[in-house]
C-alpha positions as CSV (number, residue, x, y, z in Angstrom):
1,X,0.0,0.0,0.0
2,X,1.1,3.5,-0.7
3,X,1.9,5.8,2.2
4,X,-0.9,8.2,3.4
5,X,-1.1,11.3,5.5
6,X,0.7,12.1,7.8
7,X,3.5,9.9,6.5
8,X,3.1,11.3,3.1
9,X,2.7,15.1,2.8
10,X,2.5,16.2,-0.8
11,X,3.3,19.8,0.2
12,X,6.9,18.8,1.0
13,X,7.6,18.8,-2.8
14,X,6.3,22.4,-3.1
15,X,8.0,23.8,0.0
16,X,10.7,25.9,-1.8
17,X,11.6,27.2,-5.2
18,X,14.5,24.8,-5.7
19,X,12.3,21.9,-4.7
20,X,9.6,22.9,-7.2
21,X,12.2,23.4,-9.9
22,X,13.7,20.0,-9.2
23,X,10.4,18.2,-9.4
24,X,8.8,20.0,-12.3
25,X,7.4,17.5,-14.8
26,X,7.5,19.9,-17.8
27,X,9.7,22.9,-18.7
28,X,9.6,25.6,-21.4
29,X,12.5,26.3,-23.6
30,X,12.9,28.9,-26.4
31,X,13.2,26.0,-28.8
32,X,9.6,25.1,-28.1
33,X,8.4,28.2,-30.0
34,X,7.8,29.2,-33.6
35,X,7.3,32.9,-34.1
36,X,4.7,34.1,-36.6
37,X,5.6,37.2,-38.6
38,X,3.2,39.3,-40.7
39,X,4.7,40.9,-43.9
40,X,3.7,44.0,-45.8
41,X,4.9,45.8,-48.9
42,X,7.0,49.0,-48.6
43,X,10.3,50.0,-47.0
44,X,11.2,50.6,-43.3
45,X,7.5,49.8,-42.5
46,X,6.1,48.7,-39.2
47,X,2.3,48.6,-39.3
48,X,0.8,48.0,-35.8
49,X,-2.2,45.6,-35.9
50,X,-5.0,47.1,-33.8
51,X,-6.6,43.8,-32.9
52,X,-3.2,42.3,-31.8
53,X,-1.6,44.7,-29.3
54,X,2.1,44.6,-29.6
55,X,2.1,42.8,-33.0
56,X,2.9,44.5,-36.3
57,X,3.3,43.8,-40.0
58,X,6.9,44.3,-41.2
59,X,8.3,45.2,-44.6
60,X,10.8,42.9,-46.0
61,X,13.8,45.1,-45.3
62,X,13.0,44.8,-41.5
63,X,12.7,41.0,-41.5
64,X,16.4,40.2,-41.2
65,X,16.6,42.1,-37.9
66,X,13.5,40.3,-36.6
67,X,15.0,37.0,-37.5
68,X,18.3,37.9,-35.8
69,X,16.4,38.8,-32.7
70,X,14.6,35.5,-32.6
71,X,17.7,33.5,-33.3
72,X,19.6,35.3,-30.5
73,X,16.9,34.2,-28.1
74,X,17.1,30.5,-29.2
75,X,13.9,30.5,-31.2
76,X,14.5,28.0,-34.0
77,X,11.9,28.9,-36.6
78,X,9.7,31.8,-37.9
79,X,6.4,31.4,-39.7
80,X,5.5,33.9,-42.5
81,X,2.1,35.3,-43.4
82,X,1.6,38.0,-46.1
83,X,-0.7,40.9,-46.3
84,X,-1.2,40.9,-50.0
85,X,-2.1,44.3,-51.5
86,X,-5.7,44.6,-52.6
87,X,-4.8,45.0,-56.3
88,X,-3.1,41.6,-56.3
89,X,-6.0,39.7,-54.8
90,X,-8.0,37.7,-57.5
91,X,-10.6,35.0,-57.7
92,X,-8.0,32.4,-58.5
93,X,-5.2,33.6,-56.1
94,X,-2.8,34.2,-58.9
95,X,-0.3,36.0,-56.7
96,X,0.2,32.9,-54.7
97,X,2.2,31.5,-57.6
98,X,4.3,34.6,-58.3
99,X,7.9,33.7,-57.6
100,X,8.5,37.3,-56.6
101,X,5.6,37.6,-54.2
102,X,5.9,38.9,-50.6
103,X,6.5,35.4,-49.2
104,X,9.2,34.5,-51.6
105,X,11.1,37.7,-51.1
106,X,10.7,37.4,-47.3
107,X,12.1,33.9,-47.3
108,X,15.2,35.1,-49.2
109,X,15.7,38.1,-46.9
110,X,15.5,36.0,-43.8
111,X,17.8,33.3,-45.2
112,X,20.3,35.9,-46.3
113,X,20.3,37.5,-42.8
114,X,20.1,34.4,-40.6
115,X,20.8,31.2,-42.7
116,X,20.5,29.0,-39.6
117,X,17.0,29.9,-38.7
118,X,14.1,27.8,-40.0
119,X,11.4,29.3,-42.2
120,X,7.9,27.9,-42.2
121,X,5.4,29.1,-44.9
122,X,1.6,29.0,-45.0
123,X,0.2,27.0,-48.0
124,X,-3.3,28.3,-48.5
125,X,-5.1,30.7,-50.8
126,X,-7.0,33.0,-48.4
127,X,-4.2,35.7,-48.3
128,X,-4.5,35.9,-52.1
129,X,-8.1,35.5,-53.0
130,X,-10.6,38.4,-53.4
131,X,-13.3,36.4,-51.6
132,X,-11.2,35.4,-48.6
133,X,-11.6,31.6,-48.9
134,X,-8.8,29.1,-48.6
135,X,-9.5,27.7,-52.1
136,X,-11.2,28.4,-55.4
137,X,-15.0,28.8,-55.3
138,X,-17.6,27.9,-57.8
139,X,-20.5,30.1,-58.9
140,X,-22.6,29.0,-55.9
141,X,-19.8,30.0,-53.5
142,X,-18.7,26.4,-52.7
143,X,-15.0,25.8,-52.3
144,X,-13.7,23.4,-55.0
145,X,-11.5,20.8,-53.5
146,X,-9.5,19.2,-56.3
147,X,-8.9,22.3,-58.4
148,X,-7.7,24.0,-55.2
149,X,-5.3,21.2,-54.5
150,X,-3.7,21.6,-57.9
151,X,-2.9,25.3,-57.1
152,X,-1.7,24.5,-53.6
153,X,0.8,22.1,-55.0
154,X,2.2,24.8,-57.3
155,X,2.2,27.3,-54.3
156,X,4.2,24.8,-52.2
157,X,6.7,24.3,-55.0
158,X,7.1,28.1,-55.4
159,X,7.8,28.5,-51.7
160,X,10.2,25.5,-51.6
161,X,12.2,26.9,-54.5
162,X,12.4,30.2,-52.6
163,X,14.1,28.4,-49.7
164,X,11.3,27.5,-47.3
165,X,12.3,24.7,-44.9
166,X,8.8,23.7,-43.9
167,X,5.6,24.2,-45.9
168,X,2.5,24.2,-43.8
169,X,-0.8,23.5,-45.7
170,X,-3.5,25.3,-43.6
171,X,-6.4,25.0,-46.1
172,X,-8.0,21.7,-45.0
173,X,-8.6,20.4,-48.5
174,X,-8.8,16.6,-48.8
175,X,-5.7,15.0,-50.4
176,X,-3.4,18.0,-50.5
177,X,-0.7,16.5,-48.3
178,X,-0.1,13.6,-50.6
179,X,-0.2,15.7,-53.7
180,X,2.3,18.2,-52.2
181,X,4.6,15.5,-50.9
182,X,4.7,13.8,-54.3
183,X,5.5,17.1,-56.1
184,X,8.2,18.0,-53.6
185,X,9.9,14.7,-54.2
186,X,9.5,14.9,-57.9
187,X,11.1,18.4,-58.1
188,X,14.1,17.6,-55.9
189,X,12.8,19.2,-52.7
190,X,12.9,16.0,-50.6
191,X,14.4,17.8,-47.6
192,X,11.5,20.3,-47.4
193,X,9.3,19.2,-44.5
194,X,5.5,19.3,-44.4
195,X,3.7,20.5,-41.2
196,X,0.1,19.7,-41.8
197,X,-2.6,21.8,-40.3
198,X,-4.3,18.4,-39.7
199,X,-6.9,19.4,-37.2
200,X,-7.9,23.0,-38.0
201,X,-11.2,24.0,-36.5
202,X,-13.7,26.5,-37.8
203,X,-13.1,28.7,-34.8
204,X,-14.3,32.1,-33.5
205,X,-10.7,32.8,-32.4
206,X,-9.3,33.8,-35.8
207,X,-10.6,37.4,-36.1
208,X,-7.4,39.3,-35.4
209,X,-5.4,37.1,-37.7
210,X,-7.8,37.9,-40.6
211,X,-7.3,41.6,-39.9
212,X,-3.5,41.1,-39.9
213,X,-3.5,39.4,-43.4
214,X,-6.1,41.8,-44.8
215,X,-8.9,39.2,-45.3
216,X,-11.2,40.5,-42.5
217,X,-14.7,41.5,-43.9
218,X,-14.1,40.1,-47.4
219,X,-15.2,36.5,-46.6
220,X,-18.5,35.5,-48.3
221,X,-20.1,32.8,-46.1
222,X,-17.9,30.9,-43.7
223,X,-15.3,28.1,-43.7
224,X,-17.3,25.4,-42.0
225,X,-17.5,23.4,-45.2
226,X,-13.8,22.6,-45.0
227,X,-12.5,23.5,-41.5
228,X,-13.5,21.2,-38.7
229,X,-16.6,21.3,-36.4
230,X,-15.5,22.3,-32.9
231,X,-17.7,19.5,-31.6
232,X,-15.6,16.8,-33.0
233,X,-12.5,15.0,-31.8
234,X,-12.6,11.5,-33.4
235,X,-12.7,13.3,-36.8
236,X,-9.5,15.1,-35.8
237,X,-7.8,11.7,-35.2
238,X,-8.9,10.5,-38.7
239,X,-7.6,13.7,-40.3
240,X,-4.2,13.3,-38.6
241,X,-4.0,9.7,-39.6
242,X,-4.7,10.5,-43.2
243,X,-2.2,13.4,-43.3
244,X,0.5,11.2,-41.8
245,X,-0.2,8.4,-44.3
246,X,0.1,11.0,-47.1
247,X,3.5,12.1,-46.0
248,X,3.2,14.8,-43.4
249,X,6.3,15.1,-41.2
250,X,4.6,16.9,-38.4
251,X,1.0,17.8,-37.6
252,X,-0.7,20.8,-36.0
253,X,-3.8,21.4,-34.0
254,X,-5.4,24.9,-34.3
255,X,-6.5,26.7,-32.3
256,X,-4.6,25.9,-29.1
257,X,-6.0,26.3,-25.6
258,X,-9.6,25.4,-26.4
259,X,-8.3,22.2,-28.1
260,X,-5.7,20.9,-25.6
261,X,-7.7,17.7,-25.4
262,X,-7.2,17.3,-29.1
263,X,-3.5,17.9,-28.8
264,X,-3.2,15.3,-26.0
265,X,-5.3,12.7,-28.0
266,X,-3.2,13.2,-31.1
267,X,0.1,12.9,-29.3
268,X,-1.0,9.8,-27.4
269,X,-2.5,8.1,-30.5
270,X,0.4,8.8,-33.0
271,X,3.5,9.8,-31.0
272,X,4.6,12.1,-33.8
273,X,5.8,15.7,-33.5
274,X,2.6,17.5,-32.7
275,X,2.4,21.3,-32.8
276,X,-0.3,23.7,-31.6
277,X,-1.1,27.2,-32.8
278,X,-1.9,29.7,-30.0
279,X,-4.0,31.8,-32.4
280,X,-4.6,35.5,-32.6
281,X,-7.7,35.5,-30.5
282,X,-6.0,33.6,-27.7
283,X,-3.1,36.1,-27.8
284,X,-5.5,39.1,-27.8
285,X,-7.4,37.7,-24.8
286,X,-4.2,37.5,-22.7
287,X,-3.1,41.0,-23.8
288,X,-6.5,42.6,-23.0
289,X,-6.9,40.7,-19.7
290,X,-3.5,41.9,-18.6
291,X,-4.3,45.5,-19.7
292,X,-7.5,45.4,-17.7
293,X,-5.6,44.3,-14.6
294,X,-7.2,40.8,-14.6
295,X,-3.9,39.0,-14.4
296,X,-0.1,39.4,-14.5
297,X,0.9,39.4,-18.2
298,X,4.1,37.5,-17.8
299,X,2.5,34.8,-15.6
300,X,-0.4,34.4,-18.0
301,X,2.0,34.0,-21.0
302,X,4.1,31.3,-19.3
303,X,1.2,29.4,-17.7
304,X,-0.5,29.2,-21.0
305,X,2.5,28.0,-22.9
306,X,3.3,25.4,-20.2
307,X,-0.3,24.1,-20.6
308,X,0.6,23.2,-24.3
309,X,3.7,21.3,-23.2
310,X,1.7,19.5,-20.5
311,X,-0.8,18.4,-23.1
312,X,2.0,16.9,-25.2
313,X,2.7,19.6,-27.7
314,X,6.2,19.4,-29.3
315,X,6.1,23.1,-30.0
316,X,3.8,26.1,-30.2
317,X,3.3,28.8,-32.8
318,X,2.8,31.9,-30.6
319,X,2.9,35.6,-31.0
320,X,4.4,35.6,-27.5
321,X,7.5,33.8,-28.6
322,X,9.9,36.7,-28.0
323,X,8.4,37.6,-24.6
324,X,8.3,34.0,-23.5
325,X,11.9,33.3,-24.6
326,X,13.1,36.4,-22.7
327,X,11.2,35.4,-19.6
328,X,12.6,31.9,-19.6
329,X,16.2,33.1,-20.1
330,X,15.9,35.9,-17.6
């Protein structure tokens, strides 16, 4: 039989800072974080994003310094998201295939400045479409799966050729992981990894992100026809299984905190590198709560990120990456 009170007092293990540190089951490290960066046209530009306090869009000439800042803190990878100018947004997302688009130029700028940092790119059409959907739409407004996949394949190849280390399809089209993997192998990009947004939910937490990439207010209808129902978890496991079978190297659950149960189930079921995206709405809630005096900002950041690790996440895409890395190192 196990010992019981008073022979066993659980509080002994919490009695001092050194004891708590020694017995901690999970720890945060800067290498746990991927830092999302928003990109805009122009020079020497920093465009604060109203819905994301403390987050800005950066022009390409400023990205090298941002990547250096991340690398100096031990952050291994940045994720890039463009705010495509209005005049370049079309029904068929033509700008996504432009080898000189914002993303391609941003990849090159970062790799020139900090060759050792990883670059993850978003494979989806919503930053490039006039209608704001992640794929092509028919006359009735339905997203067309297979035609969209064909364009996603070309988009992934364009990004790989520009120097992306990880392409991350976030569109939730069926079959796109296998098609992209086949194309990468065929074109000699066998070292480019795929991080599949395998369980991406149709969430209410994405609003600030859509403002950041310029798609807020342009969406006709919603994305529930291709993003997942928040009520479902077994479906998420099926999605992950399919993406892994098609050649995904890593998988992602998005959003983060409201879906920690999904993160835990995925990691337990498959044992593969499993990432979570602490999305814009989650970030904004922490910032607004701290600004209102509802909690200590630093403590809220670290407790939230630790929850991801406790649930089994290999790493977290978070706008708090720099703050968290500084807090950990300090």
